[in-house]
N, C-alpha and C positions, 0 to 999 in steps of 0.2 A: 504494500500500500504506500503510495507516495505521501510525502509530508503534507502536501496541500490537501489531499483527500482525507488523510488522518485528522487534520485540523477540522475540516468540515464535518466529519463524522462525530468527533468528540464534542463539537459545538452542539450538535443535535441531541446526542445521547446524554451528555452530562451538563452542558452549558455551565461550566464551573463558575462559581459565584462567590460574592461577598455580600454581607448585609449592607443595606443603605439606610440612612436615617429617614424615618417616617413616623412622626408623632401625631399626625392629624387624623389618622384612620384607626378608630378603636376596634374595628372588626376585621375579619379576614376578607370582606368584600371591599375592594378599593375603588375609588372614584373612576378610574380608567377602565373598569370592567374586569380587571385581573384579581388574583387572590394572593393573600399573604398567609403566613403561619399564624398560630394563635397568639403569638406575642405582638402581632400587628405589623411585623416587619417583613417585607417581601424579599425573596431570594433573587438577587440580581447578578448579571453576568460580569465576569472580569476576563476580558479577552487576553490581557497580559498574563494572567495565571494559566490560562489554557495553553498559550504559546510556550510558556515555561515548562509545563507538564509534558506537552508533546515533544519538546526538544529533549528533555531528560529521558523520555521513554524510547527514543529512536535507537539507542545503543543497548537497550535491555533485552534480555531473552525472557519473554513472558511464558512461564511454563504451563503445561497442562498435566493431567494425570489420568491414568486409566482407572477410574473408580468402578467398583463392582456394581453391576445391575442385577437385581433379583426379580424373580417372577412375582407379580402381585397375587394376592390371595383372592382369586376370582370366585371361589365358592362363597366367601363372605361378601364380596362386592356385589354379586348378582342377587343374593337373597336380601341384603340390607336389613338384617334383623338385629345387628349390633352396632355400636359406635365404632366406625372404621374410618381411618384416614390413610390414603395412599399417596406417597410422594412421587410425582411424575418427573420432577426436576425443577431447579431454580426456585420459583415461588408458586409453581403449579401443583395444587393438591386436588385430589378427589376426596371430599369430605362427606360422609354419610352419617346422618343422625337418626336413623330408623324410619324417617318419613320423607326425607329429601336427599337427592343426589346433587351435590354442590361442587362446582369447579371454580377454583380461584386462579386468576391471572393466567389463563390458558395459553401455553406456548408449546407447539409441537413441531415447529419448522427448524430449518438449519441455521438461520442467522437471526440475531436480534439487531436489526438494522433497517433503515429505509432503502438500502441498496441490495439487490439480489447477488451482487458480485463482490461485495466488500462489507466490512464491519464484523463484530464479534461472531465467531462461528461456534456452534455447539460442539463441545468435545466429549460430552456424555449424552448418549441417545435418550430420548424420553422413556421413562419407565413403563409407559402404556402408550398405545396408539389411540387415535380417535375411534377407530373401528372396534377397539376393545372395551370402550366405555359402556356402562349401563345407560339407561335413559336419563339424560341430564335435565334436572328441573330448573336450576339456577346457575348462572355464571356471574361472578363478581370481578370487577376490574378496579384495581387500587389507584392507578393513574395512567397517564398516556404514554409513558416511555416505551420504546420498542421492545424491550425485554419483558414487558408486562401486558402490553396491548399489541398483539400480533394479528394483522389483518387476515392472513390466510387461515389461521386457527379459528378465529371467531366466525369467519364466513363459513367454513366447513361445519362448525358446530350448529350454526343457524340453519344450514341446509339439511343437516342430518336429523335434528330433533325439532319436531313441529311445534311443541309447546314450551320450548325453552324460553326463560326470561333472563335478560341481561340487566344487571344492576351496575350503574356507572356513576362516577362523580359529576357534579355540575359542569356543564359545557360539553360533555362528550356525547350526549344523545344525538346531536346534529351530525356528528361524525358517523355514528352507526347508521343513522337513517340515510345518509348519503351513500352508504355502501349497500343499501337494500336490506338492512337488518332493522326490523321495525318493532319487535317486542322488547322495548327498552324503557327502563325507569331510571330517572336521574335524581341524585341526592345531594343535598347540602349536609354539612356536619351536623350530627345528632338527629337527623331525620331517620324515620323508621318505617319499615313496611312489614307485612305479615304474609308469608306464603305457607298455606296450610296452617300448622300450629307453630311454625318457626318464626320468631320475631328477629328481623335483621336490621341492624343499625349501622350507619356510616359514621365513623368517629375520626377526630383530627389526629394527625401525626405531623412531624416536621419534615417536609420535603418540598417538592416543586414539580412543575410539569412543562412539557414541550414535545412537539413532534417535528418541528421545523426550526428555522433560524429566527423567526419573527412572531412566534405564538407563545412565548414563555409565560407561564402562569395564567393563561387564558382558560384553562380548565382546572378543576380542583383535584386533590389527592387525599388519600386517607386509608383508614383501616376498616375492615368489615367484621362486625360482631354478630354472632348467631346464638340464639337461645330458644330451646323448646323444653318440653317436659322431661326429656331424657338427658340433655347435655348442653353445655355452652362452650363456645369456641371463638377465638379471635385470630384473624389473619392480619398482621400489621402492615403488610406491603413493605415498601422502602421507607426508611425513616432514620433521622438522626435522633440522638438521645435528647429528651425534653421532659417538661413537666406534664405533657399530655397523657402519659401513662397513668399517673396518679389521678388525673381527672377522669380518665376512662374507668378506673377502678371505683372512684367515688360515685359516678353516675350509673354505671352498668353492673357493678358488683364484680365479685370474683368470677373467673372462668375456670372451667375444668381443664382446658387445653389452649395453649397459645402457640401460633406459628410465628417465630421471631427471626429476623434476618441476622446472620452472623458473619457475612462476607461482604466483599466489595467496599473495603474501608481504607485502602492505602492509595496515595499518600494522604495523611491526615490533614495536611494544610489545605487540601481541596475537599476531601470527602467528609470531614468531621460533622459539618452542619447537616448533611443529608443522609449519611450512612453510619450505622453503629458498628463499632468493632465488637469482638466477643465479650470483652469485659462490660461494655455498655449494654450489650444484649442481656447479660445476666442481671444487671441493675434494672433494666426494664421489666424483666420477669418478676423481680422482687417488688417493684412498684405496682405491677398489675395484680400481685398476690395470686397468680395463677397456680393451680394445682400441679400442672405439668407443662412443659414446653418442648417443641420440636424446632431445631435450628434449620433455617432455610437460606437461600441465596448464596449457595456455594457449589462448586464442583460441576457446573454446567456450562457457563460462558466465561471466557476470559475478559473481564471488564475493567479490572483495576490491577494494582501492582503487587499485592501480596501473593506469595507462593500459593499454589492451588490447594495444598494440604494444610496450610497454616491455620485457617479458621477452625478446623477440627482440633488441632493441638492447643490453640489458645482458648477454645471453649472449655476443654478439659482443665486447663490451668485456672481459668476464671471461676468455674463452678467450685473447684477446690478452695480458691481464695475466699469466696463468699459463703462457703459452707453449704453449698447446694449439691445434692446427690446427682451423680450422672445418670441415675435412673429417673430423675425428676426433670432435668433439662438435658436432652439427649438429641442425637441425630439418627436418622434411618438411612438405609441404602436407597439408591434410585430404584423405584418400582416397588419398594417394600410397603406392605400394608400393616399398619399399627392398629391394634384394637384397644380402645381406651375404656377399660371396664371399671 
């Protein structure tokens, strides 16, 4: 990839940023129609930082690793009689709560990129194919970045499942409808919907959005919280460490299981605001007061500069440091089905 193309790509995927001063807007809805984080400060680009990062990366060997892929527990998946969650890769999970089949941030294709010929390439295959999925009731999208909102994946899902519902942040419904995907509901933070007996709430986290060079923060970002008679679960999406987790706990209560990102965190001088490292991930788990957590956002795409296996090692160190059992905050293999009893 040429330096020019690399800069263009990283502009779109990360739009590396610094905070700007904005004391006149008390909410996350800004006067220009864009959104900020809960502290009222929008995440704005720093092209100088992006150039510095791109220049530093040009001589680095960004490693990958052959992570094990295991076969999903299709018997459990197809009967949906227990609480089951299957990690498909990155931040894509099949979450089943005895009444709904829910898919988070579905990504089944080769690249997390606006380009078919360049950009981060998947180095670990999806743990399931779209053809292997049970009937999907609900798809949630955490934000608009290409590793979370993949056009081919959502289009294939829309075509395959007639009654599927897409739940998206504010500003993204128009994008979906423009692609011919019509069964879409759009949410601001703390808005809730009910599908069957499952209450689904969109909650704030610290991040940002963009799909191009000139649409930064024009759509919202956040976490999805699910609760029914049997189980509660939160999928945090991408997020930096913030006070939002304590507020989520205060408003929505403890959850049985949390999916928490543990990767895509180096270099910290760019990533700290919008991506947690494993130590911060464990702190977020404690803030949420979740019963258990699964680490996500590792081992699938080469997006940032930490070694591919480092998030797993640092998570082990962080859980030990904070006195959290590795049976309570853990990772699973690509394709593995975990039963939360």
